[in-house]
C-alpha positions as CSV (number, residue, x, y, z in Angstrom):
1,M,79.5,-13.5,94.5
2,T,82.2,-14.6,92.0
3,T,80.3,-15.6,88.8
4,P,81.4,-18.1,86.1
5,S,82.4,-15.6,83.2
6,N,85.3,-14.1,85.5
7,Q,83.3,-11.0,86.8
8,I,82.5,-10.0,90.5
9,E,79.4,-9.4,91.6
10,I,78.6,-7.2,94.6
11,P,74.5,-7.4,95.5
12,L,73.1,-4.0,97.0
13,S,72.4,-4.7,100.8
14,K,68.5,-4.4,101.0
15,T,68.9,-3.9,105.0
16,K,71.3,-1.2,104.5
17,L,69.7,0.8,102.2
18,F,66.2,0.5,103.9
19,L,68.2,1.7,107.3
20,L,69.6,4.5,105.4
21,F,66.0,5.5,104.2
22,A,64.5,5.3,107.4
23,G,67.4,7.3,108.7
24,S,66.4,10.2,106.0
25,L,63.0,10.3,107.3
26,V,63.2,10.8,110.4
27,F,65.3,13.7,109.5
28,V,62.1,15.0,106.8
29,I,59.9,15.0,109.7
30,L,62.4,16.7,112.1
31,G,62.5,19.4,109.5
32,I,59.0,19.6,108.9
33,W,58.7,20.0,112.5
34,L,60.8,22.6,113.0
35,T,59.3,24.4,110.1
36,W,55.7,23.7,111.8
37,Y,57.5,24.9,115.4
38,E,58.7,28.2,113.9
39,L,55.3,29.1,112.2
40,T,53.3,28.5,115.4
41,T,55.4,29.3,118.4
42,S,55.5,33.2,119.5
43,P,58.4,35.2,118.6
44,Y,59.1,35.6,122.2
45,H,59.2,32.0,123.6
46,R,61.7,31.2,121.0
47,K,65.4,30.9,121.7
48,R,66.8,31.8,118.1
49,P,64.3,33.4,116.1
50,Y,63.9,31.8,112.5
51,F,66.1,28.7,113.3
52,G,63.9,26.4,112.3
53,L,62.5,28.6,109.3
54,V,66.0,27.6,107.6
55,I,67.4,24.4,109.2
56,G,63.6,22.8,108.4
57,P,63.3,23.3,104.8
58,L,67.3,22.8,104.6
59,A,66.8,19.3,105.9
60,N,63.6,18.6,104.1
61,I,65.4,19.4,100.9
62,F,69.0,17.5,101.3
63,F,67.0,14.0,103.4
64,G,64.3,14.2,100.9
65,T,66.4,14.1,98.4
66,A,68.2,11.4,100.1
67,A,65.6,9.4,100.8
68,Y,64.0,9.7,96.8
69,F,67.5,8.0,95.5
70,L,67.3,5.5,98.4
71,C,63.8,4.4,97.9
72,K,64.7,3.9,94.2
73,K,67.8,1.4,95.1
74,L,65.5,-0.3,97.5
75,F,63.3,-1.5,94.3
76,D,66.5,-1.9,92.5
77,R,67.4,-5.3,91.2
78,K,70.6,-5.1,89.6
79,P,73.9,-5.8,91.3
80,G,75.4,-2.8,93.0
81,L,78.7,-3.3,91.7
82,I,80.1,-5.4,88.9
83,I,83.9,-6.0,88.6
84,S,85.1,-7.8,85.5
85,D,88.2,-8.1,83.0
86,E,85.9,-5.2,81.0
87,G,86.0,-2.8,83.9
88,I,83.6,-1.8,86.6
89,F,80.0,-1.6,86.7
90,D,78.6,0.9,89.1
91,N,75.2,0.9,90.2
92,S,75.9,1.0,93.9
93,G,74.9,4.7,94.6
94,A,72.2,7.5,93.4
95,F,74.6,7.9,90.2
96,N,74.1,5.3,87.9
97,I,77.2,5.5,86.2
98,G,77.5,2.2,84.2
99,L,80.2,1.0,82.9
100,I,83.4,2.3,83.6
101,P,86.3,0.6,81.5
102,W,89.8,-0.1,82.7
103,T,91.0,1.9,79.9
104,D,89.0,5.3,81.5
105,V,90.8,4.5,84.6
106,L,94.1,6.3,86.0
107,R,93.9,5.7,89.6
108,I,91.3,4.4,92.2
109,K,92.0,6.4,95.8
110,E,90.2,6.9,98.7
111,V,88.8,9.9,100.3
112,S,87.2,11.7,103.4
113,V,84.5,13.6,103.4
114,G,83.4,14.7,107.4
115,K,83.2,11.0,108.8
116,Q,82.6,9.5,105.3
117,T,85.2,7.9,103.6
118,F,84.5,7.3,99.5
119,I,86.3,5.5,97.1
120,N,87.0,7.7,93.9
121,V,87.8,6.4,90.7
122,V,89.8,8.9,88.9
123,V,89.2,8.8,84.8
124,K,90.9,10.2,81.9
125,D,87.8,12.4,81.0
126,P,85.5,12.8,83.7
127,L,83.7,15.6,81.9
128,A,82.2,12.6,79.6
129,Y,81.0,10.7,82.3
130,I,79.2,13.7,83.9
131,A,77.5,14.3,80.6
132,R,76.3,10.9,80.6
133,Q,74.0,11.5,83.7
134,K,70.5,12.3,82.7
135,E,69.2,14.3,85.7
136,P,70.6,17.8,86.0
137,I,70.6,17.3,89.9
138,Q,73.4,14.1,89.6
139,R,75.3,16.1,86.8
140,R,75.7,19.2,89.2
141,L,76.7,16.6,92.2
142,M,79.2,14.8,89.9
143,K,80.5,18.2,88.6
144,M,80.7,19.4,92.5
145,S,82.6,15.9,93.4
146,Y,85.0,16.5,90.6
147,D,85.7,20.0,91.4
148,M,86.4,19.6,94.8
149,Y,88.2,16.0,95.0
150,G,89.6,15.8,91.6
151,S,87.0,12.8,90.8
152,A,83.6,12.9,89.3
153,I,83.2,9.1,90.2
154,G,82.8,8.4,93.9
155,I,81.7,4.5,94.9
156,T,80.5,3.8,98.5
157,S,80.0,0.5,100.4
158,N,77.1,2.1,102.4
159,G,74.5,0.4,100.1
160,L,76.7,-2.7,99.1
161,Q,76.9,-6.3,100.8
162,C,80.6,-5.7,101.8
163,R,83.0,-3.4,103.5
164,R,84.8,-0.5,102.5
165,K,88.5,-1.6,102.8
166,D,87.5,-5.2,101.2
167,L,86.1,-3.1,98.5
168,L,89.0,-1.0,97.8
169,E,91.4,-3.5,97.9
170,L,89.1,-5.4,95.3
171,L,89.3,-2.6,92.7
172,K,92.6,-2.2,93.3
173,A,93.8,-5.6,92.8
174,N,91.4,-6.3,89.8
175,F,93.1,-3.0,88.5
176,R,96.8,-4.0,89.0
177,K,96.0,-7.2,87.0
178,W,94.2,-5.5,84.0
179,K,97.3,-3.3,83.9
180,R,99.6,-6.3,84.0
181,K,98.0,-8.2,81.4
182,Q,97.7,-4.7,79.2
183,N,101.9,-4.7,80.0
184,Q,102.4,-8.5,79.1
185,I,100.2,-7.6,75.7
186,V,102.0,-4.7,75.0
187,N,105.6,-6.3,75.4
188,D,104.7,-10.1,73.6
189,N,103.5,-7.3,70.4
190,H,107.1,-5.4,70.6
191,I,109.2,-8.9,70.9
192,S,107.0,-10.0,67.9
């Protein structure tokens, strides 16, 4: 959706977010069941001793955390992503990155993690974006992303009302447009 002030707003998809939230809750319930089964079943009847005591709590931590962030997003009324002449305002995922000015952006690339593909925004000073995060878990996850993939900022279309391919092209096109505008300004100043 385009607004009159030359910015593109991509809303959060409440349907996608709800389905992800429901899926996370299913895995939390399975984690609880695995743990309960392990604690209440005789060791002689189990094929893999202590499997449920390891996998169950891990599932609860991972999918419980995902459910928490997805629940917060379900009630978020702000657009998921805004692309403007100033840059990208990212509110699409668990981390509210805020404004990423085009002046900070070095490149926009795709990164695959298993079967999931993310759009990474490579910025000049990723540590500054990591430091902006208020929650320690978010800072740690962004630092891990930076260490593994070279970018602390990953944008996914999973919770947005658009497809990843379209979002990637939209981001790259607007970045190219901004760079052309900057080159034109430099050339105009150089001629004067």
